[in-house]
PDB file as gemmi writes it, atoms N, CA and C in Angstrom:
CRYST1    1.000    1.000    1.000  90.00  90.00  90.00 P 1                      
ATOM      1  N   MET A   1     -10.449 -87.705-161.894  1.00  0.00           N  
ATOM      2  CA  MET A   1     -11.322 -86.514-161.322  1.00  0.00           C  
ATOM      3  C   MET A   1     -12.843 -86.682-161.095  1.00  0.00           C  
ATOM      4  N   LYS A   2     -13.083 -86.209-160.006  1.00  0.00           N  
ATOM      5  CA  LYS A   2     -14.264 -86.449-159.649  1.00  0.00           C  
ATOM      6  C   LYS A   2     -15.106 -84.896-159.609  1.00  0.00           C  
ATOM      7  N   ARG A   3     -16.298 -85.315-160.171  1.00  0.00           N  
ATOM      8  CA  ARG A   3     -17.035 -83.913-160.297  1.00  0.00           C  
ATOM      9  C   ARG A   3     -18.493 -84.535-159.813  1.00  0.00           C  
ATOM     10  N   THR A   4     -19.090 -83.528-159.199  1.00  0.00           N  
ATOM     11  CA  THR A   4     -20.899 -83.443-158.863  1.00  0.00           C  
ATOM     12  C   THR A   4     -21.291 -82.358-159.546  1.00  0.00           C  
ATOM     13  N   PHE A   5     -22.457 -82.837-160.055  1.00  0.00           N  
ATOM     14  CA  PHE A   5     -23.342 -82.172-161.044  1.00  0.00           C  
ATOM     15  C   PHE A   5     -24.499 -81.882-160.221  1.00  0.00           C  
ATOM     16  N   SER A   6     -25.634 -80.918-160.323  1.00  0.00           N  
ATOM     17  CA  SER A   6     -26.918 -80.550-159.813  1.00  0.00           C  
ATOM     18  C   SER A   6     -27.758 -80.734-160.978  1.00  0.00           C  
ATOM     19  N   VAL A   7     -28.307 -81.908-160.848  1.00  0.00           N  
ATOM     20  CA  VAL A   7     -29.612 -82.133-161.707  1.00  0.00           C  
ATOM     21  C   VAL A   7     -30.751 -82.352-161.141  1.00  0.00           C  
ATOM     22  N   PRO A   8     -31.906 -81.053-161.082  1.00  0.00           N  
ATOM     23  CA  PRO A   8     -32.879 -80.685-160.593  1.00  0.00           C  
ATOM     24  C   PRO A   8     -33.949 -81.910-160.909  1.00  0.00           C  
ATOM     25  N   ARG A   9     -33.900 -82.296-162.271  1.00  0.00           N  
ATOM     26  CA  ARG A   9     -35.145 -82.961-162.663  1.00  0.00           C  
ATOM     27  C   ARG A   9     -35.168 -84.652-162.300  1.00  0.00           C  
ATOM     28  N   ILE A  10     -33.862 -85.019-161.585  1.00  0.00           N  
ATOM     29  CA  ILE A  10     -33.563 -86.370-161.078  1.00  0.00           C  
ATOM     30  C   ILE A  10     -35.026 -86.496-159.841  1.00  0.00           C  
ATOM     31  N   HIS A  11     -35.805 -87.486-159.891  1.00  0.00           N  
ATOM     32  CA  HIS A  11     -36.802 -87.295-158.840  1.00  0.00           C  
ATOM     33  C   HIS A  11     -37.343 -88.659-158.337  1.00  0.00           C  
ATOM     34  N   CYS A  12     -36.547 -89.878-158.968  1.00  0.00           N  
ATOM     35  CA  CYS A  12     -37.189 -91.219-158.858  1.00  0.00           C  
ATOM     36  C   CYS A  12     -35.909 -92.245-159.256  1.00  0.00           C  
ATOM     37  N   GLU A  13     -36.353 -93.265-159.192  1.00  0.00           N  
ATOM     38  CA  GLU A  13     -35.027 -94.486-159.687  1.00  0.00           C  
ATOM     39  C   GLU A  13     -35.096 -94.629-160.639  1.00  0.00           C  
ATOM     40  N   GLY A  14     -36.276 -94.133-161.603  1.00  0.00           N  
ATOM     41  CA  GLY A  14     -35.988 -94.469-163.025  1.00  0.00           C  
ATOM     42  C   GLY A  14     -35.063 -93.564-163.593  1.00  0.00           C  
ATOM     43  N   CYS A  15     -35.216 -92.456-162.639  1.00  0.00           N  
ATOM     44  CA  CYS A  15     -34.543 -91.306-163.522  1.00  0.00           C  
ATOM     45  C   CYS A  15     -32.647 -91.391-162.677  1.00  0.00           C  
ATOM     46  N   VAL A  16     -32.715 -92.089-162.010  1.00  0.00           N  
ATOM     47  CA  VAL A  16     -31.196 -92.531-161.301  1.00  0.00           C  
ATOM     48  C   VAL A  16     -30.793 -93.429-162.316  1.00  0.00           C  
ATOM     49  N   ARG A  17     -31.626 -94.496-162.866  1.00  0.00           N  
ATOM     50  CA  ARG A  17     -31.194 -95.327-163.752  1.00  0.00           C  
ATOM     51  C   ARG A  17     -30.704 -94.897-165.286  1.00  0.00           C  
ATOM     52  N   THR A  18     -31.590 -94.032-165.492  1.00  0.00           N  
ATOM     53  CA  THR A  18     -31.159 -93.425-167.006  1.00  0.00           C  
ATOM     54  C   THR A  18     -30.071 -92.445-166.741  1.00  0.00           C  
ATOM     55  N   VAL A  19     -29.774 -91.663-165.807  1.00  0.00           N  
ATOM     56  CA  VAL A  19     -28.941 -90.516-165.672  1.00  0.00           C  
ATOM     57  C   VAL A  19     -27.480 -91.567-165.500  1.00  0.00           C  
ATOM     58  N   THR A  20     -27.465 -92.639-164.832  1.00  0.00           N  
ATOM     59  CA  THR A  20     -26.174 -93.417-164.475  1.00  0.00           C  
ATOM     60  C   THR A  20     -26.067 -94.288-165.690  1.00  0.00           C  
ATOM     61  N   GLU A  21     -26.871 -94.583-166.491  1.00  0.00           N  
ATOM     62  CA  GLU A  21     -26.384 -95.444-167.651  1.00  0.00           C  
ATOM     63  C   GLU A  21     -25.973 -94.799-168.595  1.00  0.00           C  
ATOM     64  N   ALA A  22     -26.542 -93.504-168.892  1.00  0.00           N  
ATOM     65  CA  ALA A  22     -26.194 -92.443-169.803  1.00  0.00           C  
ATOM     66  C   ALA A  22     -24.840 -92.042-169.680  1.00  0.00           C  
ATOM     67  N   LEU A  23     -24.277 -91.798-168.500  1.00  0.00           N  
ATOM     68  CA  LEU A  23     -22.747 -91.490-167.846  1.00  0.00           C  
ATOM     69  C   LEU A  23     -21.773 -92.600-168.042  1.00  0.00           C  
ATOM     70  N   ARG A  24     -22.224 -93.413-167.762  1.00  0.00           N  
ATOM     71  CA  ARG A  24     -21.674 -94.874-167.678  1.00  0.00           C  
ATOM     72  C   ARG A  24     -21.229 -95.268-169.029  1.00  0.00           C  
ATOM     73  N   SER A  25     -22.094 -95.035-170.055  1.00  0.00           N  
ATOM     74  CA  SER A  25     -21.941 -95.537-171.238  1.00  0.00           C  
ATOM     75  C   SER A  25     -20.797 -94.866-172.231  1.00  0.00           C  
ATOM     76  N   LEU A  26     -20.110 -93.822-171.299  1.00  0.00           N  
ATOM     77  CA  LEU A  26     -19.298 -92.695-171.994  1.00  0.00           C  
ATOM     78  C   LEU A  26     -17.854 -93.335-171.977  1.00  0.00           C  
ATOM     79  N   ALA A  27     -16.746 -93.362-172.632  1.00  0.00           N  
ATOM     80  CA  ALA A  27     -15.256 -93.678-172.659  1.00  0.00           C  
ATOM     81  C   ALA A  27     -14.881 -93.018-171.696  1.00  0.00           C  
ATOM     82  N   GLY A  28     -14.357 -93.459-170.766  1.00  0.00           N  
ATOM     83  CA  GLY A  28     -13.346 -92.322-170.015  1.00  0.00           C  
ATOM     84  C   GLY A  28     -14.275 -92.145-168.294  1.00  0.00           C  
ATOM     85  N   VAL A  29     -15.486 -92.687-168.387  1.00  0.00           N  
ATOM     86  CA  VAL A  29     -16.087 -92.772-167.120  1.00  0.00           C  
ATOM     87  C   VAL A  29     -16.101 -93.639-166.548  1.00  0.00           C  
ATOM     88  N   THR A  30     -15.591 -93.641-165.202  1.00  0.00           N  
ATOM     89  CA  THR A  30     -15.333 -95.100-164.128  1.00  0.00           C  
ATOM     90  C   THR A  30     -16.167 -95.200-163.275  1.00  0.00           C  
ATOM     91  N   ALA A  31     -17.078 -93.975-162.912  1.00  0.00           N  
ATOM     92  CA  ALA A  31     -18.377 -94.450-161.840  1.00  0.00           C  
ATOM     93  C   ALA A  31     -19.180 -93.286-162.180  1.00  0.00           C  
ATOM     94  N   ALA A  32     -20.125 -93.762-161.857  1.00  0.00           N  
ATOM     95  CA  ALA A  32     -21.554 -92.245-161.993  1.00  0.00           C  
ATOM     96  C   ALA A  32     -22.503 -92.899-160.918  1.00  0.00           C  
ATOM     97  N   GLU A  33     -22.874 -91.913-159.982  1.00  0.00           N  
ATOM     98  CA  GLU A  33     -23.679 -92.469-158.923  1.00  0.00           C  
ATOM     99  C   GLU A  33     -24.683 -91.122-158.989  1.00  0.00           C  
ATOM    100  N   ALA A  34     -25.863 -91.526-159.042  1.00  0.00           N  
ATOM    101  CA  ALA A  34     -27.046 -90.397-158.889  1.00  0.00           C  
ATOM    102  C   ALA A  34     -27.648 -90.348-157.539  1.00  0.00           C  
ATOM    103  N   ASP A  35     -28.188 -89.483-156.978  1.00  0.00           N  
ATOM    104  CA  ASP A  35     -29.008 -89.424-155.645  1.00  0.00           C  
ATOM    105  C   ASP A  35     -30.132 -88.583-156.042  1.00  0.00           C  
ATOM    106  N   ALA A  36     -31.390 -89.150-156.067  1.00  0.00           N  
ATOM    107  CA  ALA A  36     -32.719 -88.668-156.207  1.00  0.00           C  
ATOM    108  C   ALA A  36     -33.225 -87.665-155.206  1.00  0.00           C  
ATOM    109  N   GLN A  37     -32.805 -87.970-153.992  1.00  0.00           N  
ATOM    110  CA  GLN A  37     -33.037 -87.254-152.856  1.00  0.00           C  
ATOM    111  C   GLN A  37     -32.340 -85.685-152.952  1.00  0.00           C  
ATOM    112  N   LYS A  38     -30.784 -85.815-153.101  1.00  0.00           N  
ATOM    113  CA  LYS A  38     -29.910 -84.614-153.307  1.00  0.00           C  
ATOM    114  C   LYS A  38     -30.261 -83.851-154.796  1.00  0.00           C  
ATOM    115  N   LYS A  39     -30.536 -84.589-155.640  1.00  0.00           N  
ATOM    116  CA  LYS A  39     -30.964 -84.471-157.151  1.00  0.00           C  
ATOM    117  C   LYS A  39     -29.466 -83.784-157.596  1.00  0.00           C  
ATOM    118  N   THR A  40     -28.464 -85.117-157.165  1.00  0.00           N  
ATOM    119  CA  THR A  40     -27.306 -84.533-157.834  1.00  0.00           C  
ATOM    120  C   THR A  40     -26.410 -86.327-158.619  1.00  0.00           C  
ATOM    121  N   VAL A  41     -25.384 -85.760-159.271  1.00  0.00           N  
ATOM    122  CA  VAL A  41     -24.651 -87.021-159.694  1.00  0.00           C  
ATOM    123  C   VAL A  41     -23.330 -86.749-159.420  1.00  0.00           C  
ATOM    124  N   ASP A  42     -22.609 -87.801-158.878  1.00  0.00           N  
ATOM    125  CA  ASP A  42     -21.309 -87.486-158.622  1.00  0.00           C  
ATOM    126  C   ASP A  42     -20.682 -88.685-159.827  1.00  0.00           C  
ATOM    127  N   VAL A  43     -19.641 -88.099-160.609  1.00  0.00           N  
ATOM    128  CA  VAL A  43     -19.250 -88.646-161.699  1.00  0.00           C  
ATOM    129  C   VAL A  43     -17.550 -88.398-161.461  1.00  0.00           C  
ATOM    130  N   VAL A  44     -17.178 -89.900-161.855  1.00  0.00           N  
ATOM    131  CA  VAL A  44     -15.481 -90.070-161.797  1.00  0.00           C  
ATOM    132  C   VAL A  44     -15.024 -90.424-163.338  1.00  0.00           C  
ATOM    133  N   PHE A  45     -14.291 -89.675-163.831  1.00  0.00           N  
ATOM    134  CA  PHE A  45     -13.826 -89.765-165.212  1.00  0.00           C  
ATOM    135  C   PHE A  45     -12.454 -89.258-165.227  1.00  0.00           C  
ATOM    136  N   ASP A  46     -12.064 -89.533-166.465  1.00  0.00           N  
ATOM    137  CA  ASP A  46     -10.519 -89.510-167.029  1.00  0.00           C  
ATOM    138  C   ASP A  46     -10.891 -88.242-167.908  1.00  0.00           C  
ATOM    139  N   PRO A  47     -10.362 -86.900-167.614  1.00  0.00           N  
ATOM    140  CA  PRO A  47     -10.656 -85.562-168.361  1.00  0.00           C  
ATOM    141  C   PRO A  47      -9.753 -85.600-169.608  1.00  0.00           C  
ATOM    142  N   SER A  48      -8.875 -86.754-169.803  1.00  0.00           N  
ATOM    143  CA  SER A  48      -8.171 -86.957-171.077  1.00  0.00           C  
ATOM    144  C   SER A  48      -8.958 -87.861-172.155  1.00  0.00           C  
ATOM    145  N   LEU A  49      -9.952 -88.197-171.733  1.00  0.00           N  
ATOM    146  CA  LEU A  49     -10.784 -89.183-172.284  1.00  0.00           C  
ATOM    147  C   LEU A  49     -12.496 -88.781-172.778  1.00  0.00           C  
ATOM    148  N   VAL A  50     -12.502 -87.881-171.627  1.00  0.00           N  
ATOM    149  CA  VAL A  50     -14.109 -87.517-171.961  1.00  0.00           C  
ATOM    150  C   VAL A  50     -14.013 -85.780-171.158  1.00  0.00           C  
ATOM    151  N   SER A  51     -14.700 -84.839-171.721  1.00  0.00           N  
ATOM    152  CA  SER A  51     -14.746 -83.870-171.294  1.00  0.00           C  
ATOM    153  C   SER A  51     -15.888 -83.422-170.250  1.00  0.00           C  
ATOM    154  N   GLU A  52     -15.828 -82.474-169.692  1.00  0.00           N  
ATOM    155  CA  GLU A  52     -16.848 -82.062-168.711  1.00  0.00           C  
ATOM    156  C   GLU A  52     -18.610 -81.691-169.438  1.00  0.00           C  
ATOM    157  N   GLU A  53     -17.839 -81.033-170.570  1.00  0.00           N  
ATOM    158  CA  GLU A  53     -18.928 -80.782-171.616  1.00  0.00           C  
ATOM    159  C   GLU A  53     -19.513 -81.881-172.152  1.00  0.00           C  
ATOM    160  N   ARG A  54     -18.884 -82.849-172.324  1.00  0.00           N  
ATOM    161  CA  ARG A  54     -19.590 -84.162-172.911  1.00  0.00           C  
ATOM    162  C   ARG A  54     -20.322 -84.934-171.878  1.00  0.00           C  
ATOM    163  N   LEU A  55     -20.420 -84.829-170.344  1.00  0.00           N  
ATOM    164  CA  LEU A  55     -20.963 -85.220-169.468  1.00  0.00           C  
ATOM    165  C   LEU A  55     -22.080 -84.425-169.669  1.00  0.00           C  
ATOM    166  N   ARG A  56     -22.058 -83.353-169.768  1.00  0.00           N  
ATOM    167  CA  ARG A  56     -23.160 -82.175-169.564  1.00  0.00           C  
ATOM    168  C   ARG A  56     -24.168 -82.679-170.816  1.00  0.00           C  
ATOM    169  N   GLN A  57     -23.393 -82.859-172.037  1.00  0.00           N  
ATOM    170  CA  GLN A  57     -24.285 -83.029-173.003  1.00  0.00           C  
ATOM    171  C   GLN A  57     -25.086 -84.532-173.044  1.00  0.00           C  
ATOM    172  N   ALA A  58     -24.323 -85.293-172.686  1.00  0.00           N  
ATOM    173  CA  ALA A  58     -25.081 -86.544-172.235  1.00  0.00           C  
ATOM    174  C   ALA A  58     -26.069 -86.772-171.629  1.00  0.00           C  
ATOM    175  N   LEU A  59     -25.946 -85.900-170.424  1.00  0.00           N  
ATOM    176  CA  LEU A  59     -27.053 -85.735-169.442  1.00  0.00           C  
ATOM    177  C   LEU A  59     -28.375 -84.751-170.233  1.00  0.00           C  
ATOM    178  N   ARG A  60     -28.030 -84.062-170.902  1.00  0.00           N  
ATOM    179  CA  ARG A  60     -29.389 -83.049-171.565  1.00  0.00           C  
ATOM    180  C   ARG A  60     -29.895 -84.111-172.707  1.00  0.00           C  
ATOM    181  N   ASN A  61     -29.228 -84.831-173.577  1.00  0.00           N  
ATOM    182  CA  ASN A  61     -29.335 -85.933-174.269  1.00  0.00           C  
ATOM    183  C   ASN A  61     -30.624 -86.728-173.777  1.00  0.00           C  
ATOM    184  N   VAL A  62     -30.351 -87.325-172.540  1.00  0.00           N  
ATOM    185  CA  VAL A  62     -31.373 -87.881-171.940  1.00  0.00           C  
ATOM    186  C   VAL A  62     -32.672 -87.104-171.219  1.00  0.00           C  
ATOM    187  N   GLY A  63     -32.712 -85.704-171.358  1.00  0.00           N  
ATOM    188  CA  GLY A  63     -33.427 -85.317-170.748  1.00  0.00           C  
ATOM    189  C   GLY A  63     -33.347 -84.814-169.345  1.00  0.00           C  
ATOM    190  N   TYR A  64     -32.023 -84.558-168.898  1.00  0.00           N  
ATOM    191  CA  TYR A  64     -31.760 -84.108-167.733  1.00  0.00           C  
ATOM    192  C   TYR A  64     -30.755 -83.054-167.478  1.00  0.00           C  
ATOM    193  N   PRO A  65     -30.862 -81.523-167.958  1.00  0.00           N  
ATOM    194  CA  PRO A  65     -29.709 -80.813-167.720  1.00  0.00           C  
ATOM    195  C   PRO A  65     -29.196 -80.446-166.695  1.00  0.00           C  
ATOM    196  N   VAL A  66     -27.833 -79.887-166.638  1.00  0.00           N  
ATOM    197  CA  VAL A  66     -27.276 -79.532-165.314  1.00  0.00           C  
ATOM    198  C   VAL A  66     -27.363 -78.399-165.018  1.00  0.00           C  
ATOM    199  N   ALA A  67     -27.935 -78.128-163.612  1.00  0.00           N  
ATOM    200  CA  ALA A  67     -27.998 -76.681-163.400  1.00  0.00           C  
ATOM    201  C   ALA A  67     -26.823 -75.981-162.770  1.00  0.00           C  
ATOM    202  N   ASN A  68     -25.450 -76.681-162.493  1.00  0.00           N  
ATOM    203  CA  ASN A  68     -24.516 -75.731-162.242  1.00  0.00           C  
ATOM    204  C   ASN A  68     -23.494 -76.349-163.089  1.00  0.00           C  
TER     205      ASN A  68                                                      
END                                                                             
């Protein structure tokens, strides 16, 4: 499953690295790509292994709450 999250606090490459590392560390996430200009994160994950809420929580935990 692929999901795009709006993450308004992403503004630089450091943010991109933090966000993608937080998501990629979760079991069930096969890809995570953040875009600082669009302020979005595309995540490919297996919903049987990780929930959308768990992805949102991981982003909140590193200081980047999801807007949508």
